[in-house]
C-alpha positions in Angstrom: 0.0 0.0 0.0 1.5 3.3 -1.0 0.4 6.8 -0.1 -0.5 7.5 -3.7 -3.7 5.4 -3.4 -5.2 7.7 -0.8 -6.3 11.4 -0.9 -3.5 13.4 0.7 -6.0 15.8 2.3 -7.7 12.9 4.0 -4.3 11.5 5.2 -3.5 14.8 6.8 -6.6 14.5 9.0 -6.4 10.8 9.9 -3.9 11.3 12.8 -5.6 13.4 15.5 -3.0 13.5 18.2 -0.1 11.4 19.6 -0.9 9.6 22.9 1.5 10.9 25.5 1.1 8.7 28.6 3.2 6.5 30.9 1.9 3.4 29.2 2.5 4.7 25.7 6.0 5.8 26.6 6.9 2.3 28.0 5.5 0.6 24.9 7.5 2.9 22.7 10.8 2.3 24.6 10.4 -1.5 24.7 9.0 -2.4 21.2 9.5 0.6 18.9 5.8 1.3 18.7 4.2 4.8 18.6 0.6 5.4 19.7 -1.8 7.9 18.0 -5.4 8.9 18.5 -7.0 8.6 15.0 -10.3 9.3 13.4 -13.1 6.8 14.1 -13.4 6.0 10.4 -9.7 5.5 9.8 -8.5 2.2 8.4 -5.2 0.4 9.0 -3.9 1.1 5.5 -4.8 4.8 5.8 -3.1 5.1 9.2 0.0 3.4 7.8 0.1 5.7 4.7 -0.5 8.8 6.9 2.4 8.0 9.3 4.7 7.3 6.4 3.7 10.5 4.6 3.9 12.9 7.6 7.0 11.5 9.4 9.0 9.9 6.5 9.5 6.6 8.3 8.7 3.0 7.3 5.9 1.2 9.1 5.8 -2.5 9.5 2.4 -2.9 11.2 -0.6 -1.2 12.6 -2.9 -2.3 15.5 -6.1 -0.5 16.3 -8.1 -0.3 19.5 -11.5 1.2 20.0 -11.9 2.6 23.6 -15.4 3.2 24.8 -16.0 6.6 26.5 -16.7 6.5 30.2 -19.9 7.6 31.8 -19.1 10.7 33.9 -21.1 13.1 36.1 -21.1 16.7 35.0 -22.8 18.5 37.9 -26.3 17.1 38.3 -26.4 15.4 35.0 -24.8 12.2 33.8 -22.7 12.6 30.7 -20.5 10.5 28.5 -17.0 11.0 27.2 -16.4 10.5 23.5 -15.2 7.1 22.2 -11.6 7.1 21.1 -9.8 5.0 18.4 -6.1 4.4 19.1 -3.6 3.1 16.7 -0.4 1.4 17.7 2.1 1.9 14.8 5.1 -0.4 14.7 8.1 1.2 13.1 10.8 -0.7 11.1 14.0 -1.5 13.1 16.3 1.5 13.3 13.5 4.0 12.5 12.7 6.6 15.2 9.9 9.1 15.8 10.5 12.0 18.2 7.2 13.3 19.5 8.5 15.0 22.6 9.1 18.3 20.9 12.8 18.5 21.7 15.2 19.8 19.1 17.2 17.0 17.5 
């Protein structure tokens, strides 16, 4: 699958945000996997093409998890957080992706 098969404008919107948490950091250090929040309608080939296009790295695999939003109380009323779709993107050996914002 190459990035040419997908609309470039759509690929720019597929990745919503990187997941920066203790769990995501530990997974990244151990297995060379980067975690992103993605659109609910994003497919694995689209996610792979988007990461390769935006970060100029080679992706070997993509795993996707749908996380249901929790029920929360907002004052008197019960509410619900949004559902989130997370993508775990495995990078090729030797590839690196710096999301910390530090200058290289």
